[in-house]
C-alpha positions as CSV (number, residue, x, y, z in Angstrom):
1,M,85.1,-201.5,-184.0
2,H,88.6,-202.9,-184.4
3,L,90.3,-206.2,-183.6
4,A,93.5,-206.7,-181.7
5,H,96.7,-207.8,-183.3
6,P,98.4,-211.1,-184.0
7,H,102.0,-211.2,-183.0
8,P,105.0,-211.0,-185.2
9,P,107.1,-214.2,-185.3
10,S,109.3,-214.1,-182.3
11,L,111.5,-216.3,-180.3
12,R,108.5,-218.5,-179.6
13,S,106.2,-220.3,-182.0
14,Q,103.1,-220.5,-179.7
15,H,101.9,-216.9,-180.3
16,R,103.4,-215.2,-183.3
17,R,102.6,-211.8,-184.8
18,P,102.9,-211.4,-188.6
19,L,106.4,-210.3,-189.5
20,P,107.2,-206.6,-189.8
21,G,108.9,-205.6,-193.0
22,P,112.5,-204.5,-193.0
23,A,113.3,-200.9,-193.9
24,G,116.4,-199.1,-195.3
25,W,118.2,-199.0,-198.6
26,S,120.6,-201.8,-197.7
27,W,117.6,-204.2,-197.7
28,V,116.0,-203.2,-200.9
29,G,117.7,-205.6,-203.3
30,W,117.1,-208.5,-201.0
31,I,113.4,-207.6,-200.5
32,L,112.8,-207.3,-204.2
33,T,114.5,-210.6,-205.0
34,V,112.7,-212.6,-202.4
35,A,109.4,-210.9,-203.0
36,A,109.6,-211.8,-206.6
37,L,110.3,-215.4,-205.6
38,G,107.4,-215.4,-203.2
39,A,105.0,-214.0,-205.8
40,A,106.2,-216.6,-208.3
41,L,105.5,-219.4,-205.8
42,T,102.2,-218.2,-204.4
43,G,100.8,-215.8,-207.0
44,C,99.7,-218.6,-209.3
45,T,97.4,-220.1,-206.6
46,G,94.8,-217.6,-205.6
47,L,91.9,-218.0,-203.3
48,P,88.9,-220.0,-204.6
49,E,86.0,-218.1,-206.2
50,Q,82.3,-218.8,-206.2
51,V,82.6,-220.3,-202.7
52,D,79.4,-221.7,-201.1
53,R,78.9,-220.2,-197.7
54,P,75.5,-221.2,-196.3
55,V,74.3,-218.5,-193.9
56,S,73.7,-219.6,-190.4
57,T,73.1,-217.8,-187.1
58,A,73.2,-218.3,-183.4
59,L,70.4,-220.1,-181.6
60,A,67.4,-217.8,-181.8
61,D,65.9,-218.6,-178.4
62,P,68.4,-219.9,-175.8
63,S,65.9,-219.7,-172.9
64,P,64.8,-223.4,-173.0
65,T,68.4,-224.7,-172.8
66,P,69.8,-226.0,-169.5
67,L,72.5,-223.4,-169.4
68,A,70.1,-220.5,-169.8
69,Q,67.6,-222.0,-167.3
70,W,70.4,-222.5,-164.8
71,A,71.6,-218.9,-165.3
72,Q,68.1,-217.6,-164.7
73,T,67.7,-219.7,-161.6
74,Q,71.0,-218.4,-160.3
75,R,70.1,-214.8,-161.0
76,S,66.8,-215.2,-159.1
77,A,68.7,-216.8,-156.2
78,D,71.1,-213.9,-156.2
79,K,68.2,-211.4,-156.4
80,A,70.1,-209.7,-159.1
81,R,68.8,-206.6,-160.7
82,H,70.9,-206.8,-163.9
83,P,70.3,-209.6,-166.5
84,S,73.9,-210.4,-167.4
85,G,76.4,-212.1,-165.0
86,F,80.2,-212.4,-165.0
87,V,83.0,-214.4,-163.5
88,L,86.7,-213.4,-164.0
89,L,88.8,-216.5,-165.0
90,S,92.3,-215.6,-164.0
91,G,94.1,-218.9,-163.7
92,P,94.7,-221.6,-166.3
93,Q,92.7,-224.2,-164.2
94,A,89.6,-222.1,-164.3
95,A,90.1,-221.0,-167.9
96,Y,90.4,-224.6,-169.1
97,G,87.8,-226.1,-166.8
98,S,85.2,-223.5,-167.8
99,R,85.6,-224.4,-171.5
100,L,85.2,-228.1,-170.7
101,A,82.1,-227.2,-168.7
102,L,80.5,-225.3,-171.6
103,V,81.2,-228.1,-174.1
104,D,79.7,-230.7,-171.7
105,A,76.7,-228.6,-171.0
106,A,75.9,-227.5,-174.6
107,Q,72.7,-229.0,-176.0
108,Q,72.1,-227.1,-179.2
109,T,75.2,-225.1,-180.4
110,L,78.8,-224.4,-179.9
111,D,80.5,-221.4,-181.6
112,L,84.3,-221.0,-181.3
113,Q,86.2,-218.0,-182.8
114,Y,89.9,-217.8,-182.4
115,Y,93.1,-216.3,-183.8
116,A,95.1,-219.5,-183.0
117,I,94.3,-223.1,-182.2
118,H,97.5,-225.1,-181.6
119,A,97.6,-228.9,-182.1
120,D,98.9,-229.9,-178.7
121,A,97.9,-231.8,-175.6
122,S,95.6,-229.1,-174.2
123,T,93.7,-228.6,-177.5
124,E,93.6,-232.3,-178.1
125,R,91.5,-233.0,-175.0
126,L,89.3,-229.9,-175.5
127,L,88.6,-230.7,-179.2
128,L,87.8,-234.3,-178.5
129,A,85.1,-233.0,-176.1
130,V,83.9,-230.8,-179.0
131,V,83.7,-233.8,-181.3
132,A,81.8,-235.7,-178.7
133,A,79.3,-232.8,-178.5
134,A,78.9,-232.9,-182.2
135,Q,78.2,-236.6,-182.1
136,R,75.4,-236.1,-179.6
137,G,73.8,-233.6,-182.0
138,V,75.2,-230.2,-181.0
139,R,75.8,-228.0,-184.1
140,V,79.4,-226.8,-183.9
141,R,80.9,-223.8,-185.8
142,V,84.6,-223.1,-185.6
143,L,86.0,-219.8,-187.1
144,L,89.7,-219.6,-187.1
145,D,92.2,-217.0,-188.4
146,D,94.4,-218.6,-191.0
147,F,97.8,-217.3,-190.0
148,H,98.8,-220.3,-187.9
149,S,97.3,-223.2,-189.9
150,T,100.5,-224.7,-191.1
151,G,102.6,-227.8,-190.2
152,R,101.3,-229.6,-187.2
153,D,98.7,-226.9,-186.4
154,A,97.1,-227.4,-189.9
155,Q,95.8,-230.7,-188.6
156,V,93.2,-228.8,-186.6
157,M,91.5,-228.2,-189.9
158,R,90.4,-231.8,-189.9
159,L,87.6,-230.8,-187.6
160,A,85.8,-229.5,-190.8
161,F,85.3,-233.1,-191.9
162,V,83.6,-234.3,-188.7
163,P,79.8,-234.6,-189.1
164,N,77.9,-231.8,-187.4
165,I,81.0,-229.5,-187.4
166,E,81.5,-226.6,-189.8
167,M,84.9,-224.8,-189.9
168,R,85.8,-221.7,-191.7
169,M,89.1,-219.9,-192.1
170,F,89.1,-216.1,-191.9
171,N,91.3,-214.1,-194.3
172,P,93.0,-217.3,-195.6
173,L,96.5,-217.2,-197.1
174,T,97.7,-218.9,-200.2
175,G,100.8,-221.1,-200.4
176,A,101.9,-224.4,-198.9
177,R,100.7,-225.5,-195.4
178,N,103.5,-228.0,-194.8
179,S,105.5,-225.6,-192.7
180,Q,105.9,-222.0,-191.6
181,M,108.2,-221.3,-194.6
182,G,105.1,-221.4,-196.8
183,R,103.7,-218.6,-194.7
184,V,106.9,-216.6,-195.3
185,F,106.4,-216.8,-199.0
186,S,102.7,-215.8,-198.6
187,L,103.9,-212.8,-196.6
188,L,106.2,-211.7,-199.3
189,G,103.7,-212.2,-202.0
190,D,100.8,-210.3,-200.3
191,F,102.4,-208.4,-197.4
192,S,99.5,-206.1,-196.5
193,R,96.9,-208.8,-196.3
194,V,99.0,-211.1,-194.3
195,Q,99.4,-208.4,-191.7
196,Q,95.7,-208.0,-191.1
197,R,94.4,-210.8,-188.9
198,M,91.2,-211.7,-187.1
199,H,92.3,-211.6,-183.4
200,N,88.8,-212.0,-181.8
201,K,88.4,-214.8,-179.2
202,L,85.0,-216.3,-178.3
203,F,83.8,-219.6,-176.9
204,I,80.0,-219.7,-176.8
205,A,77.6,-222.5,-175.8
206,D,73.9,-222.5,-176.7
207,N,74.0,-218.7,-177.1
208,A,73.4,-218.7,-173.3
209,M,76.9,-218.7,-171.8
210,G,80.3,-217.7,-173.3
211,I,83.9,-216.8,-172.7
212,A,85.7,-213.8,-174.0
213,G,89.2,-212.5,-173.3
214,G,92.8,-212.9,-174.3
215,R,93.4,-216.6,-174.5
216,N,93.9,-218.6,-177.7
217,L,93.7,-222.4,-177.5
218,G,97.0,-224.2,-176.7
219,N,99.3,-225.5,-174.0
220,A,100.9,-222.1,-173.3
221,Y,97.5,-220.5,-172.6
222,F,96.5,-223.1,-170.0
223,G,99.8,-223.4,-168.0
224,N,100.8,-226.6,-169.8
225,D,103.8,-225.6,-171.8
226,E,107.2,-226.8,-170.6
227,S,109.2,-223.8,-171.8
228,G,106.9,-220.8,-171.3
229,N,103.3,-219.9,-170.4
230,F,101.1,-216.9,-170.8
231,V,99.6,-215.0,-167.9
232,D,96.1,-214.3,-169.2
233,L,92.5,-213.3,-168.3
234,D,89.1,-214.4,-169.5
235,V,85.6,-213.5,-168.5
236,L,82.8,-216.1,-168.3
237,A,79.5,-214.4,-169.1
238,T,75.8,-215.3,-169.2
239,G,72.6,-213.4,-170.0
240,P,71.8,-211.0,-172.9
241,V,75.4,-209.9,-173.3
242,V,76.1,-213.3,-174.7
243,Q,73.6,-212.8,-177.4
244,A,75.6,-209.6,-178.3
245,L,78.7,-211.7,-178.5
246,S,76.9,-214.2,-180.8
247,R,75.8,-211.5,-183.1
248,S,79.4,-210.5,-183.5
249,F,80.3,-214.2,-184.2
250,D,77.6,-214.4,-186.9
251,A,78.8,-211.2,-188.6
252,Y,82.2,-212.8,-189.1
253,W,81.0,-216.3,-189.8
254,N,78.7,-215.1,-192.7
255,N,81.3,-212.7,-194.1
256,P,82.9,-213.2,-197.5
257,R,86.3,-213.2,-195.9
258,A,85.4,-216.5,-194.1
259,Y,86.2,-219.6,-196.3
260,P,84.9,-223.1,-195.5
261,V,87.9,-225.4,-195.0
262,Q,86.7,-227.7,-197.8
263,S,87.2,-224.8,-200.3
264,L,90.9,-224.5,-199.2
265,I,92.1,-228.1,-198.6
266,S,90.8,-231.6,-198.7
267,R,90.8,-234.3,-196.0
268,P,93.2,-236.5,-198.0
269,E,95.6,-233.7,-198.3
270,L,95.6,-233.1,-194.6
271,L,96.1,-236.8,-194.0
272,R,99.0,-236.9,-196.3
273,M,100.6,-234.0,-194.5
274,R,100.1,-235.9,-191.2
275,E,101.8,-239.0,-192.6
276,R,104.9,-236.9,-193.6
277,L,105.3,-235.8,-190.0
278,S,107.5,-237.8,-187.7
279,P,106.1,-240.5,-185.5
280,P,104.7,-239.4,-182.1
281,N,106.9,-239.0,-179.1
282,G,106.0,-242.0,-177.0
283,P,102.7,-243.9,-176.7
284,L,99.5,-242.7,-175.2
285,S,98.7,-244.0,-171.7
286,P,96.0,-246.8,-171.5
287,D,93.6,-244.4,-169.9
288,I,93.9,-241.8,-172.6
289,Q,93.7,-244.5,-175.3
290,R,90.4,-245.6,-173.7
291,R,89.0,-242.1,-173.7
292,L,90.0,-241.6,-177.4
293,R,88.2,-244.9,-178.3
294,E,85.1,-243.9,-176.4
295,G,85.0,-240.6,-178.2
296,E,85.7,-242.4,-181.5
297,A,87.5,-239.2,-182.6
298,G,91.0,-240.5,-183.2
299,S,90.7,-240.4,-187.0
300,A,89.1,-237.0,-187.0
301,L,91.6,-235.1,-184.9
302,P,95.3,-234.7,-184.4
303,S,95.0,-236.9,-181.3
304,T,98.8,-237.7,-181.3
305,P,100.4,-234.5,-182.6
306,P,103.8,-235.7,-183.9
307,T,107.3,-234.3,-183.4
308,S,108.3,-232.1,-186.4
309,A,110.2,-229.0,-187.2
310,D,107.0,-227.1,-186.3
311,G,107.1,-228.2,-182.7
312,P,107.4,-231.1,-180.3
313,S,104.9,-233.7,-179.5
314,P,103.1,-233.6,-176.2
315,T,105.0,-235.3,-173.4
316,S,103.3,-237.8,-171.1
317,A,103.5,-235.2,-168.3
318,Q,101.6,-232.6,-170.4
319,R,98.9,-235.2,-171.3
320,A,98.6,-236.3,-167.7
321,R,98.2,-232.7,-166.4
322,I,95.5,-231.8,-169.0
323,W,93.6,-235.1,-168.8
324,N,93.4,-234.8,-165.0
325,Q,91.5,-231.6,-165.3
326,R,87.8,-231.7,-164.7
327,P,85.0,-229.4,-166.0
328,L,84.4,-226.3,-163.8
329,D,81.4,-226.7,-161.5
330,L,79.4,-223.7,-162.6
331,R,77.3,-224.0,-159.4
332,Q,80.3,-223.2,-157.3
333,M,81.1,-219.9,-159.1
334,R,80.3,-216.6,-157.6
335,W,78.6,-214.6,-160.3
336,T,78.6,-210.8,-160.4
337,W,75.5,-209.3,-162.1
338,A,76.1,-206.0,-163.8
339,P,75.3,-203.8,-166.8
340,A,77.7,-204.4,-169.7
341,A,78.3,-203.7,-173.4
342,V,80.3,-205.2,-176.2
343,L,82.7,-203.3,-178.4
344,V,83.6,-205.1,-181.6
345,D,85.4,-204.4,-184.8
346,Q,83.5,-205.0,-188.0
347,P,84.9,-207.8,-190.4
348,A,85.2,-205.1,-193.1
349,K,88.2,-203.7,-191.3
350,I,90.1,-206.4,-193.1
351,P,89.7,-205.8,-196.9
352,A,88.1,-208.7,-198.8
353,D,90.1,-210.4,-201.6
354,G,89.5,-208.3,-204.7
355,T,86.3,-206.3,-204.9
356,E,84.3,-205.9,-201.6
357,A,81.6,-208.4,-201.7
358,S,78.0,-207.7,-200.5
359,P,76.9,-209.3,-197.2
360,P,74.5,-212.2,-197.4
361,P,70.9,-211.2,-197.7
362,S,70.0,-212.0,-194.1
363,Q,72.9,-210.0,-192.7
364,P,72.8,-206.2,-192.3
365,P,75.6,-204.3,-194.1
366,A,78.6,-203.9,-191.9
367,Q,79.2,-200.5,-190.4
368,P,82.7,-199.1,-189.9
369,T,82.2,-199.2,-186.2
370,E,79.7,-200.8,-183.9
371,S,79.0,-201.1,-180.2
372,I,76.4,-203.9,-179.6
373,G,74.8,-205.5,-176.6
374,T,74.4,-202.5,-174.4
375,I,72.6,-203.8,-171.2
376,T,70.9,-200.9,-169.5
377,P,69.4,-201.1,-166.0
378,P,65.7,-200.7,-165.4
379,T,64.3,-197.2,-166.0
380,T,64.1,-196.7,-162.3
381,A,67.8,-197.2,-161.8
382,P,70.1,-194.2,-161.5
383,A,71.6,-193.2,-164.9
384,S,75.1,-193.7,-163.5
385,N,74.5,-197.4,-163.5
386,A,74.3,-197.6,-167.3
387,V,77.2,-198.6,-169.5
388,T,77.1,-196.1,-172.4
389,P,79.1,-197.0,-175.5
390,P,81.4,-194.3,-176.9
391,E,79.6,-191.5,-178.7
392,P,80.0,-190.9,-181.6
393,P,80.8,-194.6,-182.4
394,A,84.5,-195.1,-182.6
395,E,86.2,-196.5,-185.6
396,T,88.0,-199.3,-183.7
397,V,87.8,-201.1,-180.4
398,V,91.0,-199.3,-179.4
399,D,89.5,-195.9,-180.4
400,G,86.4,-196.8,-178.3
401,L,88.7,-197.4,-175.2
402,L,90.5,-194.1,-175.8
403,Q,87.1,-192.3,-175.8
404,L,86.2,-194.0,-172.5
405,M,89.6,-192.9,-171.1
406,G,88.4,-189.4,-171.8
407,Q,85.7,-189.9,-169.1
408,A,88.2,-191.0,-166.4
409,S,88.3,-188.7,-163.4
410,Q,90.5,-190.6,-160.9
411,E,92.5,-193.6,-162.2
412,L,93.3,-195.6,-165.3
413,L,94.9,-199.0,-164.6
414,I,96.0,-200.7,-167.9
415,V,97.4,-204.1,-168.7
416,S,98.6,-204.5,-172.3
417,P,101.2,-207.2,-173.1
418,Y,102.1,-205.4,-176.4
419,F,102.2,-201.7,-175.7
420,V,103.1,-199.5,-178.7
421,P,101.2,-196.3,-178.3
422,G,100.4,-194.0,-181.2
423,A,100.0,-190.3,-181.1
424,D,96.3,-190.4,-180.1
425,M,97.1,-192.9,-177.3
426,K,99.8,-190.6,-175.9
427,Q,97.4,-187.7,-176.1
428,A,94.7,-189.6,-174.3
429,F,97.2,-190.3,-171.5
430,A,98.4,-186.7,-171.4
431,S,94.9,-185.4,-171.2
432,A,93.9,-187.8,-168.4
433,I,97.0,-186.8,-166.4
434,A,96.3,-183.1,-166.9
435,R,92.8,-183.8,-165.3
436,G,94.6,-185.3,-162.3
437,V,94.0,-188.9,-163.3
438,R,96.6,-191.5,-162.2
439,V,97.7,-193.6,-165.2
440,R,99.5,-196.9,-164.5
441,V,100.4,-199.4,-167.3
442,L,101.7,-203.0,-166.8
443,T,103.3,-204.5,-169.9
444,N,105.9,-207.1,-170.7
445,S,109.6,-206.7,-170.0
446,L,112.0,-207.5,-172.8
447,A,112.7,-210.8,-171.0
448,S,109.0,-211.8,-170.7
449,N,107.9,-210.6,-174.1
450,D,107.4,-213.4,-176.7
451,A,107.6,-210.8,-179.4
452,P,110.8,-208.8,-178.9
453,L,110.2,-206.6,-181.9
454,A,107.0,-205.4,-180.3
455,H,109.0,-204.5,-177.2
456,A,111.3,-202.4,-179.5
457,G,108.3,-200.3,-180.5
458,Y,107.3,-199.8,-176.8
459,A,110.9,-199.0,-175.8
460,R,111.3,-196.0,-178.1
461,H,108.2,-194.4,-176.5
462,R,109.2,-195.3,-172.9
463,T,111.0,-192.0,-171.9
464,D,108.2,-189.8,-173.5
465,L,105.6,-191.7,-171.5
466,L,107.5,-191.4,-168.2
467,Q,108.1,-187.7,-168.8
468,A,104.3,-187.2,-169.5
469,G,103.6,-188.8,-166.0
470,V,102.6,-192.3,-167.0
471,Q,103.7,-194.9,-164.4
472,L,105.2,-197.9,-166.2
473,Y,105.7,-201.4,-164.9
474,E,107.3,-204.3,-166.8
475,M,106.5,-207.9,-165.8
476,R,109.3,-210.3,-164.8
477,S,109.6,-213.6,-166.6
478,E,109.5,-215.9,-163.7
479,L,106.2,-217.8,-163.2
480,S,107.0,-218.6,-159.6
481,G,106.5,-215.0,-158.6
482,L,103.2,-214.8,-160.3
483,R,101.3,-217.8,-159.1
484,S,99.7,-216.1,-156.1
485,V,99.0,-213.0,-158.1
486,F,97.2,-214.1,-161.2
487,L,96.2,-217.7,-160.7
488,G,93.0,-217.2,-158.7
489,T,89.7,-218.2,-160.4
490,G,87.5,-215.3,-159.5
491,S,85.4,-217.6,-157.3
492,S,87.2,-217.4,-153.9
493,G,89.9,-219.6,-155.2
494,A,87.7,-222.6,-156.0
495,A,88.6,-224.4,-159.1
496,G,85.1,-225.7,-159.5
497,G,86.0,-229.3,-158.9
498,A,89.1,-229.4,-161.0
499,S,91.8,-231.5,-159.3
500,G,95.4,-230.7,-159.2
501,S,97.2,-227.6,-160.2
502,M,98.0,-226.7,-163.8
503,G,101.2,-224.8,-164.6
504,V,104.8,-225.9,-165.1
505,G,107.0,-224.8,-162.3
506,N,110.2,-223.8,-164.1
507,S,108.6,-222.4,-167.2
508,R,109.0,-218.8,-168.4
509,S,106.0,-216.5,-167.9
510,M,104.8,-214.0,-170.5
511,L,102.1,-211.4,-169.9
512,H,99.1,-211.9,-172.2
513,S,96.2,-210.3,-170.3
514,K,94.4,-207.4,-171.9
515,L,92.3,-205.2,-169.6
516,L,91.6,-201.7,-168.4
517,V,90.1,-200.6,-165.1
518,M,88.7,-197.1,-165.0
519,D,88.0,-195.2,-161.7
520,G,87.4,-198.5,-159.9
521,R,84.0,-198.9,-161.5
522,L,84.5,-199.9,-165.2
523,L,86.3,-203.0,-166.4
524,A,87.2,-203.7,-170.0
525,V,88.5,-207.2,-170.9
526,G,89.1,-208.5,-174.4
527,S,91.5,-209.5,-177.2
528,M,92.9,-206.0,-177.8
529,N,96.3,-204.5,-177.0
530,L,97.0,-200.8,-176.7
531,D,99.1,-200.8,-179.9
532,L,98.8,-199.6,-183.4
533,R,98.5,-203.1,-184.7
534,S,95.3,-203.6,-182.7
535,Q,94.1,-200.1,-183.7
536,L,94.9,-200.2,-187.4
537,Q,95.6,-203.7,-188.7
538,N,93.5,-206.4,-187.0
539,T,90.0,-207.0,-185.6
540,E,89.3,-207.1,-181.9
541,I,86.5,-207.6,-179.4
542,A,86.0,-206.3,-175.8
543,L,83.6,-206.6,-173.0
544,L,82.8,-203.5,-171.0
545,I,81.5,-204.3,-167.5
546,Q,80.3,-201.6,-165.1
547,S,80.9,-203.3,-161.7
548,R,82.8,-202.0,-158.7
549,P,83.3,-205.6,-157.3
550,L,84.8,-206.9,-160.5
551,A,86.9,-203.8,-161.0
552,A,88.1,-204.2,-157.4
553,Q,89.0,-207.8,-157.9
554,A,90.9,-207.1,-161.1
555,T,92.7,-204.1,-159.4
556,R,93.8,-206.3,-156.4
557,Q,95.4,-208.8,-158.8
558,I,97.1,-206.1,-160.9
559,E,98.4,-204.2,-157.9
560,A,99.8,-207.4,-156.4
561,A,101.6,-207.9,-159.7
562,L,102.9,-204.4,-159.8
563,T,104.4,-204.7,-156.3
564,D,105.7,-208.3,-156.3
565,A,106.2,-209.4,-159.9
566,A,107.1,-206.3,-162.0
567,W,109.9,-203.9,-162.5
568,H,108.9,-200.3,-161.9
569,V,110.5,-198.2,-164.6
570,V,111.4,-194.6,-163.6
571,L,113.7,-191.8,-164.7
572,D,116.6,-190.8,-162.5
573,A,117.8,-187.3,-161.8
574,Q,119.8,-187.3,-165.1
575,G,116.8,-188.5,-167.1
576,Q,118.2,-192.1,-167.5
577,L,116.0,-195.2,-167.2
578,V,116.1,-197.2,-164.0
579,W,114.2,-200.4,-163.3
580,R,113.3,-200.6,-159.7
581,A,113.3,-204.2,-158.4
582,P,110.0,-205.8,-157.2
583,A,109.3,-205.4,-153.5
584,H,110.3,-208.3,-151.2
585,S,112.8,-209.6,-153.8
586,S,116.5,-210.1,-153.5
587,L,117.0,-208.4,-156.9
588,Q,119.0,-205.2,-157.4
589,D,117.8,-202.2,-159.4
590,A,118.9,-202.2,-163.0
591,T,120.0,-199.6,-165.6
592,T,119.6,-201.9,-168.6
593,E,116.7,-204.2,-169.7
594,P,116.6,-206.6,-166.7
595,D,116.7,-210.4,-167.0
596,A,117.5,-210.1,-170.8
597,S,120.6,-211.5,-172.4
598,A,123.2,-209.2,-173.9
599,P,122.5,-210.6,-177.4
600,L,118.8,-209.9,-177.1
601,R,119.4,-206.4,-175.9
602,W,121.8,-205.9,-178.8
603,L,119.3,-207.2,-181.3
604,L,116.7,-204.9,-179.9
605,H,118.9,-201.8,-180.5
606,L,120.0,-203.0,-183.9
607,I,116.7,-204.1,-185.5
608,G,114.1,-202.2,-183.4
609,P,114.6,-198.8,-185.1
610,L,114.0,-200.3,-188.5
611,A,110.5,-201.6,-187.8
612,P,107.6,-199.1,-188.0
613,D,105.2,-198.9,-185.0
614,H,102.1,-200.0,-186.9
615,L,103.7,-203.3,-187.9
616,L,104.9,-204.3,-184.4
């Protein structure tokens, strides 16, 4: 099935989507001139050929590992009927602490698959733990989309030169990595391929326990950015569904689109890039220096990301917040055991460079669509307890979710930070509403959206959606109003032993959670957005969990956000848009994009109509 989108470059640098191309005759001369320059600068340096990609797979039998044995003991204690267990990870404290816990507990393997890994304070501490795991004998595989690996963030690629760690870049781009400008030239030289990114996000330990959801790795995903943070959601999973996630990882890892870092850049080149960056912003504290020495990883990682044009260095406050976090205590989590399935796009959704290569001998040929890891209840259980993947198999993850929407009978509750519906999505909503299904969608407001051009695509469909009966809500950009709504851990508020509270009080908040609740019984969480980029351009992955308790938990959080932290968009009697202010706030209703500056609104109206939906 299909992967969700990256995000076109926006006002922020933490989470960018590939750039949409301009349209209109007034731009043609400029495009041709700069494209020719880009081709001249990047075309002579193609991707390497005859690359050695040793085939490897997930741990075949995770049952002897401590994580698997603990999960089985917990399942027995809970007298659970279903073999897979889940915990929703809503807040940054639980999201970060759970990843630390998996790294610390791993005995055999760690598999990380991400669209973006930023070289900042949050990632520094997490990757140092990954290096420590490799030093104690854990085999580590890191698969990263190549869009962000420039400037300071390129230093993350030095992981590939740490013993016991392999790192591959998916769909790599040509051109210089010194700054984002090199990516601009790559975009102009190979526009269509730059647009297609691997957006999957997985963090798996010992093939026994894993995390899937919307978060990349970086300060803004863990409440530690001083200018803006993402409101996001992950799921911690254990049981057979994790093996399904691992099969997906293996399919991407062993794909010809995945290039070992060593085939793209050398360690001396990365070190020279590091030396050209400015000195770090202030010394490390003695405690952090001690931890770095104990991990003996300072020379292998960007342990002191420097100040540069690509972003600021971590402040002492950011480092203090992140180093004060502790691994989540998995024993304190309340697990929900339920049937589940995995929807995943095939790597072949992104064309290979040149002629399509054959998969490695040990890998089955990729199908256009696949739903893997269906966990069915015992044969004595009612058929209604099973999670049935879409039939016939959908072409993309988004298509699969649209097919599932066709089964809704009461309610669809959707959270999609980038919401640019195509014709088939609109038809799915219209059909559901015609059956009497209530359809509510929470997305970003213009002010909270880190990709304003994506908001432009949504804005031009807004009136049609409202007229069709879709109820629209747009999240405010103030984190203070969202703390009590989204920052629970899914385990009765316990942070699993993590001390302190992550999150920067005055920072802007941006919605980044991607989930769907259907009829109060089925929960879908993953990397996908309901937009054409996720449907057509990039690869995605989603967990489908059939559980009324988890669906109810997610619904409570979303409904609290709809009431207290979001603008309710409606049409007045004259058919004009009105933004109803959140309940219990001192805000007034608005008739223009609320909380957004006049220049930003002007930019939206000026540039928005020029960008096609599928590139937003």
